[in-house]
C-alpha positions as CSV (number, residue, x, y, z in Angstrom):
1,M,7.3,45.7,64.2
2,T,7.7,42.6,66.3
3,R,11.3,42.3,65.9
4,T,11.2,45.6,66.9
5,M,9.8,45.4,70.0
6,W,11.3,42.4,70.9
7,D,15.2,44.1,70.5
8,S,14.0,47.0,72.6
9,S,14.7,47.1,75.9
10,V,11.1,47.7,77.2
11,G,9.7,45.2,74.9
12,K,11.8,42.4,76.8
13,K,10.6,44.3,80.8
14,T,6.8,43.7,78.9
15,V,7.6,40.2,78.1
16,M,8.9,39.5,81.4
17,A,5.8,41.3,82.9
18,V,2.8,39.4,80.8
19,S,5.0,36.2,81.4
20,G,5.2,36.4,85.1
21,L,1.3,37.7,85.6
22,I,0.6,34.6,83.6
23,M,3.1,32.3,85.1
24,L,1.2,34.4,88.6
25,S,-2.0,34.0,87.8
26,Y,-1.3,29.9,87.6
27,L,0.3,29.9,90.9
28,V,-3.1,31.0,92.9
29,V,-5.0,28.5,90.8
30,H,-2.2,26.0,91.8
31,M,-2.3,27.2,95.3
32,L,-6.1,26.4,96.2
33,G,-6.1,23.5,94.1
34,N,-2.9,22.5,96.3
35,L,-5.4,23.2,99.7
36,K,-7.9,20.5,98.8
37,I,-5.4,18.2,100.3
38,F,-6.2,19.3,104.0
39,F,-9.7,18.0,102.8
40,G,-8.8,14.6,102.8
41,P,-7.3,11.8,99.3
42,G,-10.9,12.0,98.4
43,D,-11.6,15.2,97.4
44,F,-7.7,15.9,96.6
45,N,-7.4,12.7,93.8
46,H,-11.3,13.8,92.7
47,Y,-9.6,17.3,91.7
48,A,-6.0,15.6,90.2
49,H,-8.7,13.6,87.9
50,W,-10.9,16.4,87.1
51,L,-7.7,18.7,85.9
52,R,-7.3,15.7,83.4
53,T,-10.9,15.6,81.9
54,L,-11.0,19.8,81.9
55,G,-13.2,20.5,79.0
56,E,-14.3,17.2,77.7
57,P,-16.2,16.1,75.7
58,F,-15.4,18.6,73.8
59,L,-11.8,18.5,74.5
60,H,-10.0,14.4,74.5
61,Y,-8.7,13.4,78.0
62,E,-5.7,15.6,79.1
63,W,-5.6,18.4,76.2
64,A,-6.5,21.4,78.3
65,L,-3.6,20.3,80.7
66,W,-1.3,20.1,78.5
67,I,-2.8,23.0,76.9
68,I,-2.2,24.9,80.6
69,R,1.4,23.6,80.3
70,V,2.6,24.4,76.7
71,V,1.0,28.5,77.8
72,L,2.8,28.1,81.3
73,V,6.6,26.3,79.1
74,A,6.2,29.5,76.9
75,A,5.4,31.7,79.6
76,V,8.6,30.8,81.3
77,V,11.1,30.9,78.1
78,A,9.7,34.0,77.4
79,H,10.7,35.8,81.3
80,A,13.8,33.9,81.6
81,V,15.1,34.4,78.1
82,S,14.1,38.1,78.5
83,A,15.3,38.6,82.1
84,Y,18.7,37.2,81.1
85,Q,18.9,39.3,77.9
86,L,18.3,42.5,79.7
87,S,20.9,41.5,82.6
88,R,23.3,41.0,80.4
89,R,22.2,44.8,78.4
90,G,22.6,46.0,81.7
91,I,26.0,44.4,82.3
92,K,27.3,45.9,78.9
93,A,25.9,49.2,79.5
94,R,27.9,49.5,83.2
95,P,31.3,47.9,82.3
96,T,32.6,49.2,85.4
97,R,30.9,48.7,89.2
98,Y,29.7,52.5,90.4
99,V,31.6,53.8,93.3
100,H,28.3,54.6,94.5
101,K,26.0,51.2,95.0
102,K,22.3,51.7,95.7
103,P,22.1,49.0,98.3
104,R,18.4,48.7,97.8
105,A,17.9,48.1,93.9
106,D,21.4,46.1,94.1
107,Y,19.3,43.6,96.9
108,A,16.4,43.5,94.7
109,T,18.0,42.6,91.7
110,R,20.4,40.1,93.3
111,T,17.1,38.5,94.7
112,M,14.6,38.6,91.5
113,R,18.7,37.1,90.3
114,W,18.5,34.1,92.6
115,G,15.1,33.5,93.2
116,G,14.7,32.6,89.0
117,V,17.6,30.3,89.0
118,I,16.6,28.6,92.4
119,L,12.4,29.1,91.5
120,A,14.3,27.3,87.5
121,L,15.6,24.4,89.2
122,F,12.4,23.5,91.6
123,I,10.1,23.6,88.8
124,V,12.3,20.6,87.5
125,W,12.8,18.7,90.3
126,H,9.3,18.9,91.1
127,I,7.9,17.9,87.7
128,L,10.5,14.7,88.4
129,D,9.4,14.4,91.5
130,L,5.0,14.5,91.4
131,T,4.7,14.6,87.7
132,T,6.9,11.8,85.9
133,G,7.9,10.1,89.3
134,T,11.5,10.1,88.3
135,V,12.8,10.9,91.7
136,H,10.1,10.3,93.9
137,S,10.7,8.7,96.7
138,G,8.5,5.9,98.5
139,G,7.0,4.6,94.3
140,F,5.3,6.8,92.8
141,Q,1.9,5.8,92.2
142,S,0.4,6.9,88.8
143,G,-3.4,8.3,89.8
144,H,-2.6,8.7,92.9
145,P,-1.6,12.3,93.6
146,Y,-2.5,12.6,97.9
147,Q,0.0,9.4,98.8
148,N,2.3,11.1,96.1
149,V,2.3,14.5,98.4
150,I,2.5,12.9,101.8
151,D,5.5,10.3,100.7
152,T,7.4,13.4,99.2
153,F,6.9,15.7,102.3
154,S,7.7,12.6,104.3
155,T,11.3,12.9,103.8
156,W,13.2,16.0,105.0
157,Y,14.9,16.7,101.9
158,G,11.8,16.9,99.9
159,N,10.6,19.6,102.7
160,V,13.9,21.7,102.8
161,V,13.9,21.8,98.7
162,Y,9.8,23.0,98.6
163,I,10.3,25.3,101.8
164,V,13.3,27.2,100.1
165,A,11.8,27.3,97.0
166,V,8.4,28.8,98.4
167,L,10.7,31.3,100.1
168,A,12.0,32.4,96.9
169,L,8.6,32.5,95.1
170,G,7.5,34.9,97.8
171,L,10.6,37.2,97.4
172,H,10.2,36.8,93.3
173,V,6.7,37.6,93.7
174,R,7.0,40.7,95.8
175,H,9.4,42.7,94.1
176,G,8.2,41.4,90.3
177,F,4.6,42.1,90.7
178,W,5.6,45.7,92.1
179,S,7.9,45.7,88.9
180,A,5.4,44.4,86.8
181,A,3.1,47.0,87.4
182,Q,4.9,49.6,86.3
183,T,6.1,48.4,83.0
184,L,2.7,47.9,82.1
185,G,1.9,51.7,82.9
186,A,-0.3,50.9,86.2
187,G,2.0,52.7,88.5
188,S,1.8,56.2,89.5
189,R,2.5,58.5,93.1
190,T,-0.7,57.8,93.6
191,R,-1.3,54.1,93.4
192,D,2.1,52.9,94.8
193,R,2.0,52.7,97.7
194,A,-1.5,50.4,96.9
195,L,0.9,47.8,94.7
196,K,3.8,48.0,97.0
197,A,1.0,46.8,100.0
198,S,-0.3,43.9,97.0
199,A,2.4,43.0,96.0
200,D,3.2,42.1,100.2
201,V,-0.2,40.3,100.7
202,L,-0.4,38.4,97.9
203,A,3.5,37.3,98.4
204,L,2.6,36.5,102.1
205,L,-0.6,34.7,101.0
206,L,1.0,32.4,98.4
207,T,4.0,31.6,100.6
208,A,1.4,30.7,103.7
209,G,-0.6,28.2,101.3
210,F,2.2,26.6,99.5
211,I,4.1,26.2,102.9
212,A,1.2,24.7,104.3
213,V,1.1,22.0,102.9
214,P,4.3,20.5,103.7
215,V,3.2,21.8,107.4
216,G,0.4,19.6,106.9
217,V,2.2,16.8,106.5
218,M,4.7,17.4,108.7
219,T,2.1,17.8,111.9
220,G,0.5,15.1,110.7
221,V,-2.9,17.0,109.8
222,V,-2.2,15.3,106.6
223,S,-1.6,11.5,106.8
């Protein structure tokens, strides 16, 4: 039954919706945690340490963090594979282009597709920058996340990469949240306007919240 559901377009859309909402929940929490940087290095570094001790003594050091990472990786892979397979299925279903296009639908599809690619590349860069320190500028300091963030956003390319990715995220969330609601049956004629407004507000808050950090470093508010 599980395989039958996965093979269907409805099943793939459901997987996309659920995995998308899992990632969205993480993003909201991650954004709120990022904003602690405005309270100084003590608070921000303490928060980063708390993430690694979450669940102790029941869980060992960093176990909870690794559980979160595994769930997120599974969600990202499921989301990407579903999106790719649905896209290929859609292309096969219409091998020739329509004479009359639907500009809105085409724009939304292109935005989601390229936004997803940009976000996937950004995730890799973000991990190599602030988790492993592989591409980090200024000398990565393990256990000093506040200084590492300052280093990243003290370079022009660090700001450009991050802000472009966040703008892509905002567009992705704006369309994806509403689509997920439709897929999971939450949409209706009476609720569509409220859902679209919620998607707009959520996308705006996430975009502003994430961009606030590099802007804070660039303007000297965070230093």
